C-alpha positions as CSV (number, residue, x, y, z in Angstrom):
1,M,0.0,0.0,0.0
2,Q,1.2,3.5,-0.8
3,D,2.3,5.9,2.0
4,L,-0.6,7.9,3.4
5,I,0.2,10.7,5.9
6,A,-2.2,12.7,8.0
7,S,-1.7,14.8,11.2
8,S,-2.5,11.9,13.6
9,L,-2.5,8.8,11.3
10,K,0.1,7.6,8.9
11,Y,0.9,4.5,6.8
12,Q,4.5,4.7,5.9
13,N,7.0,2.0,4.9
14,N,4.3,-0.7,5.4
15,T,3.8,0.4,9.0
16,L,0.6,1.9,10.4
17,S,1.1,4.4,13.2
18,V,-1.4,6.4,15.3
19,L,-0.6,9.6,17.3
20,D,-1.8,9.1,20.9
21,Q,-4.4,11.9,21.3
22,Y,-4.9,11.0,24.9
23,L,-1.4,12.3,25.7
24,L,-1.7,15.5,23.7
25,P,-0.8,18.4,23.9
26,H,2.3,17.9,26.1
27,Q,3.4,14.6,24.7
28,Q,3.5,13.5,21.1
29,V,3.7,9.7,21.1
30,W,3.1,7.5,18.0
31,H,1.9,3.9,18.4
32,V,2.5,1.2,15.8
33,C,-0.7,-0.7,15.2
34,D,-0.5,-4.1,13.4
35,D,-3.4,-6.1,14.8
36,V,-7.1,-5.7,15.6
37,A,-6.7,-5.9,19.4
38,S,-4.3,-3.0,19.3
39,M,-6.6,-0.8,17.1
40,R,-9.6,-1.7,19.3
41,E,-7.6,-0.6,22.4
42,L,-6.6,2.7,20.7
43,I,-10.2,3.4,19.7
44,L,-11.8,2.5,23.0
45,N,-9.3,4.6,24.9
46,L,-9.6,7.6,22.6
47,K,-6.0,7.4,21.6
48,I,-7.4,7.6,18.1
49,R,-10.6,9.6,17.9
50,G,-12.8,11.7,15.7
51,A,-15.5,10.1,13.7
52,P,-13.8,10.3,10.3
53,L,-10.3,9.3,11.6
54,I,-11.6,6.2,13.5
55,G,-13.1,4.9,10.2
56,L,-9.9,5.6,8.3
57,G,-7.6,4.1,10.9
58,A,-9.7,0.9,11.0
59,S,-9.7,0.8,7.2
60,L,-6.0,1.1,6.8
61,L,-5.4,-1.6,9.4
62,V,-7.7,-4.0,7.5
63,A,-5.9,-3.2,4.3
64,H,-2.5,-3.8,5.9
65,L,-3.7,-7.1,7.3
66,A,-5.0,-8.1,3.9
67,E,-1.6,-7.4,2.3
68,Q,0.1,-9.4,5.1
69,G,-1.9,-12.4,4.0
70,M,-4.7,-12.6,6.5
71,A,-7.4,-15.1,5.5
72,K,-10.7,-13.9,4.0
73,A,-12.7,-15.2,7.0
74,A,-10.4,-13.5,9.4
75,L,-10.6,-10.2,7.6
76,A,-14.4,-10.4,7.7
77,Q,-14.2,-10.9,11.5
78,A,-11.7,-8.0,11.8
79,I,-14.1,-5.7,10.0
80,D,-16.9,-6.8,12.4
81,D,-14.8,-6.4,15.5
82,L,-13.6,-2.9,14.5
83,E,-17.1,-1.7,13.6
84,A,-18.3,-2.8,17.0
85,T,-15.9,-0.5,19.0
86,R,-18.0,2.6,18.9
87,P,-21.8,2.6,18.1
88,T,-22.6,6.2,17.6
89,A,-20.3,7.5,14.8
90,V,-21.6,6.4,11.5
91,N,-18.3,7.1,9.6
92,L,-16.8,3.9,11.0
93,M,-19.8,1.9,9.7
94,H,-19.6,3.6,6.3
95,C,-15.9,2.6,6.0
96,M,-16.5,-1.0,7.1
97,A,-19.4,-1.3,4.7
98,K,-17.0,-0.3,1.9
99,L,-14.5,-2.9,3.0
100,R,-17.2,-5.6,3.1
101,I,-18.0,-4.9,-0.5
102,A,-14.3,-5.1,-1.4
103,L,-14.0,-8.4,0.4
104,Q,-16.4,-10.0,-2.0
105,Q,-14.3,-9.3,-5.0
106,D,-12.2,-12.0,-6.6
107,D,-9.0,-10.1,-5.9
108,Y,-10.2,-9.0,-2.5
109,V,-6.7,-7.9,-1.3
110,M,-6.3,-5.4,-4.1
111,A,-9.9,-4.3,-3.7
112,I,-9.6,-3.7,0.1
113,V,-6.4,-1.8,-0.4
114,S,-7.9,0.3,-3.1
115,A,-11.0,1.1,-1.0
116,A,-8.9,2.1,2.0
117,V,-6.7,4.4,0.0
118,S,-9.8,5.9,-1.7
119,L,-11.5,6.5,1.7
120,F,-8.4,8.3,3.0
121,N,-8.0,10.6,-0.1
122,E,-11.7,11.2,-0.2
123,D,-11.7,12.5,3.3
124,I,-9.0,15.0,2.5
125,A,-11.2,16.3,-0.4
126,L,-14.4,16.3,1.7
127,C,-12.6,18.4,4.4
128,E,-11.5,21.0,1.8
129,S,-14.9,21.3,0.3
130,M,-16.6,21.7,3.7
131,A,-14.1,24.3,4.7
132,K,-14.8,26.4,1.6
133,Q,-18.6,26.1,2.0
134,G,-18.5,27.0,5.7
135,A,-15.9,29.8,5.4
136,A,-18.3,31.7,3.2
137,L,-20.6,32.0,6.2
138,V,-18.0,33.8,8.3
139,N,-17.5,37.5,8.3
140,S,-14.3,39.5,9.1
141,G,-13.9,39.9,12.8
142,D,-16.2,37.1,13.8
143,N,-16.0,35.5,17.3
144,I,-16.8,31.9,16.7
145,L,-17.5,29.4,19.4
146,T,-16.8,25.7,18.9
147,H,-17.1,22.5,20.9
148,C,-14.9,19.4,21.2
149,N,-12.2,18.8,18.5
150,T,-13.1,18.8,14.8
151,G,-9.8,19.6,13.2
152,A,-6.9,17.8,11.4
153,L,-6.5,15.6,14.4
154,A,-9.9,14.1,13.8
155,T,-9.7,13.6,10.0
156,A,-7.2,13.0,7.2
157,G,-7.7,16.6,6.0
158,I,-8.0,20.0,7.7
159,G,-11.1,19.0,9.6
160,T,-14.8,19.7,9.7
161,A,-16.0,22.6,11.9
162,L,-12.4,23.6,12.7
163,G,-11.5,23.3,9.1
164,V,-14.1,26.0,8.4
165,I,-12.5,28.2,11.0
166,Y,-9.0,27.6,9.6
167,K,-10.2,28.5,6.1
168,A,-12.0,31.6,7.4
169,Q,-8.9,32.8,9.2
170,Q,-6.9,32.3,6.0
171,R,-9.4,34.5,4.2
172,H,-9.9,37.2,6.7
173,G,-7.0,37.1,9.1
174,D,-9.0,38.5,12.1
175,I,-11.1,35.6,13.3
176,H,-11.2,34.8,17.1
177,V,-12.3,31.4,18.5
178,W,-13.9,30.6,21.8
179,V,-12.9,27.0,22.7
180,D,-15.1,25.0,25.0
181,E,-12.8,22.8,27.1
182,T,-15.4,20.0,26.5
183,R,-15.8,18.0,29.7
184,P,-15.3,15.3,30.7
185,L,-12.3,14.4,28.4
186,L,-11.2,18.0,27.6
187,Q,-10.9,17.5,23.8
188,G,-11.3,21.2,23.4
189,G,-8.8,22.3,26.0
190,R,-6.3,19.7,25.0
191,L,-6.7,19.2,21.2
192,T,-8.6,22.2,19.7
193,A,-6.4,24.6,21.6
194,F,-3.3,22.7,20.4
195,E,-4.4,22.8,16.8
196,L,-5.4,26.5,16.8
197,E,-2.1,27.4,18.4
198,R,-0.3,25.4,15.8
199,W,-2.3,27.2,13.1
200,Q,-1.7,30.6,14.8
201,V,-5.5,31.2,15.0
202,P,-6.3,33.5,18.0
203,Y,-8.4,31.7,20.6
204,T,-9.6,31.8,24.2
205,L,-10.2,28.7,26.2
206,I,-13.4,28.6,28.4
207,C,-15.1,26.1,30.7
208,D,-18.3,24.7,29.1
209,N,-20.5,26.4,31.6
210,M,-19.2,29.9,30.6
211,A,-20.7,29.9,27.1
212,A,-24.1,31.3,28.1
213,S,-22.5,34.4,29.7
214,L,-20.5,35.0,26.6
215,M,-23.6,34.9,24.4
216,A,-25.5,37.1,26.7
217,A,-22.7,39.7,26.5
218,G,-22.9,39.6,22.7
219,K,-19.4,38.1,22.4
220,V,-20.3,35.2,20.2
221,D,-21.2,35.8,16.5
222,K,-21.6,32.2,15.3
223,I,-21.2,28.6,16.5
224,F,-19.7,25.8,14.4
225,V,-19.7,22.2,15.6
226,G,-19.1,18.8,14.1
227,A,-21.2,15.7,14.0
228,D,-20.8,12.0,14.6
229,R,-24.1,11.1,12.9
230,I,-26.8,13.1,11.1
231,A,-30.3,11.5,10.9
232,A,-32.5,11.8,7.8
233,N,-34.6,14.6,9.4
234,G,-31.5,16.7,10.3
235,D,-31.2,15.8,14.0
236,F,-27.6,15.0,14.8
237,A,-25.4,13.4,17.5
238,N,-22.2,15.1,18.5
239,K,-20.0,15.4,21.6
240,V,-22.1,15.8,24.8
241,G,-22.7,19.4,25.5
242,T,-23.5,20.3,21.9
243,Y,-27.2,20.3,22.6
244,N,-26.7,22.8,25.4
245,L,-25.0,25.2,22.9
246,A,-27.8,24.8,20.4
247,V,-30.4,25.7,23.0
248,L,-28.4,28.7,24.2
249,A,-27.8,29.9,20.6
250,H,-31.5,29.7,19.8
251,F,-32.4,31.8,22.9
252,H,-29.7,34.4,22.0
253,N,-30.5,34.4,18.2
254,I,-26.9,33.2,17.3
255,P,-26.4,31.2,14.1
256,F,-25.7,27.6,14.9
257,Y,-24.1,25.4,12.2
258,V,-23.2,21.8,12.0
259,V,-20.3,20.8,9.7
260,A,-19.9,17.2,8.5
261,P,-19.3,15.2,5.3
262,L,-21.9,13.2,3.5
263,T,-20.3,10.1,5.1
264,T,-21.8,11.3,8.4
265,L,-25.3,11.3,7.0
266,D,-27.3,8.2,7.8
267,V,-30.7,8.4,6.1
268,S,-31.5,4.9,7.5
269,T,-31.8,6.6,10.9
270,A,-35.1,8.5,10.8
271,C,-34.5,10.9,13.7
272,G,-32.2,11.6,16.6
273,A,-34.2,9.4,19.0
274,D,-33.0,6.4,16.9
275,I,-29.3,7.1,17.3
276,E,-27.6,4.8,19.8
277,I,-25.7,6.9,22.3
278,E,-22.5,5.4,23.7
279,Q,-22.2,5.3,27.5
280,R,-18.6,5.6,28.8
281,N,-16.7,4.8,31.9
282,S,-17.8,6.5,35.1
283,A,-14.2,7.2,36.0
284,E,-14.1,9.9,33.3
285,V,-16.5,12.0,35.3
286,R,-15.3,11.2,38.8
287,G,-11.9,12.7,37.9
288,V,-9.6,13.4,35.0
289,S,-6.5,11.8,33.5
290,G,-4.0,12.4,30.7
291,S,-0.4,13.2,30.1
292,F,-0.5,15.3,33.3
293,G,-1.4,12.3,35.4
294,E,-4.6,11.4,37.2
295,A,-6.9,13.2,39.7
296,L,-9.9,11.9,41.5
297,W,-12.2,14.5,42.9
298,A,-15.5,12.7,43.5
299,P,-16.3,9.9,46.0
300,T,-15.1,6.6,44.5
301,N,-18.7,5.2,44.7
302,A,-20.4,8.3,43.2
303,Q,-23.1,7.3,40.7
304,V,-22.3,8.7,37.3
305,Y,-24.1,9.5,34.1
306,N,-21.6,9.7,31.2
307,P,-23.0,9.7,27.7
308,A,-20.3,10.4,25.1
309,F,-22.8,12.2,22.9
310,D,-26.1,14.1,22.9
311,V,-28.6,14.8,20.1
312,T,-29.4,18.3,18.8
313,P,-32.8,18.5,17.1
314,A,-33.1,20.0,13.6
315,K,-35.3,22.8,14.7
316,L,-32.4,24.4,16.6
317,I,-30.0,24.3,13.6
318,T,-29.4,27.3,11.4
319,G,-27.6,25.4,8.7
320,W,-26.0,22.1,7.7
321,V,-22.6,22.6,6.2
322,L,-21.8,19.6,4.0
323,D,-19.2,19.0,1.4
324,T,-22.0,19.3,-1.2
325,G,-23.3,22.7,0.0
326,V,-25.0,24.6,2.9
327,Y,-28.6,23.6,3.6
328,D,-31.0,25.7,5.6
329,Q,-33.8,24.5,7.9
330,Q,-36.5,24.8,5.3
331,Q,-34.6,22.6,2.8
332,V,-33.8,20.0,5.5
333,L,-37.4,19.8,6.7
334,A,-38.5,19.3,3.1
335,G,-36.3,16.2,3.0
336,K,-33.2,17.5,1.2
337,L,-30.8,15.2,3.2
338,K,-32.6,12.1,1.9
339,D,-32.2,13.4,-1.7
340,L,-28.4,13.9,-1.1
341,N,-28.0,10.3,-0.1
């Protein structure tokens, strides 16, 4: 397989390596991944994360295993095992579906490798298209609020919502970003701040519960977030806390945009209520851990509710920024997303 290089995922010299996002920003450690168990561990522990990147990482591993001579039945099992790691993000399912089709070809090794490479390159192009579509919505001097991490660390390209912000900054040069720290795993504070600093985009880090006061003070012009799955009616699942922002934006009359590729659209899911929401380990809420160590602040037997995602209803969304265009509420309510698929 040819070399494929992204910010946090690379296939080089027949070796698949993953940047450990759990350790960012203060440690940059790459893990070699050459079996399904290793990739499952990386995904489940969020060392590789971001809906598009998880699908791409799993795809490159299957392609590598195919080239190494893994039997057809074993490849089929690998695809099933990898798909089962995280239930909410549809990109992973999209990628594994492509590999299942490739596995049925006579020369299934070449077909799987070709599919994996195409998915990787496709994601780069999708990111660029989304960024251009979304940047057109941004005005000079805008203060943009974002949640979680949706940049190059989460994709093969420049990202989804953060890609829009990057492209807008390139165009205007005077964009400022409010970065939600994004509890409980701090993807905003650790990863989005890291990327914006690397890109030299001005930003200010805030606790999640500070967003409302900023909006009330008139300091937020627009909100851009990513998505892990968009239902046929426009509802979407994204990192928990996104719904909070949508409600606040609606109250304060602030435009709220979701940015995602068509590969995140799942028209087989009618509405947000049908999206399975992943529940994660209670330890993530009782304390925090990372490259800085571990801290436990709650009683060890505290009961915890820890959904990884929440669902934002379509009626709170100003626009859906996809690689194919920007769609408003009227278009989506009329069934435009179903037509796109």
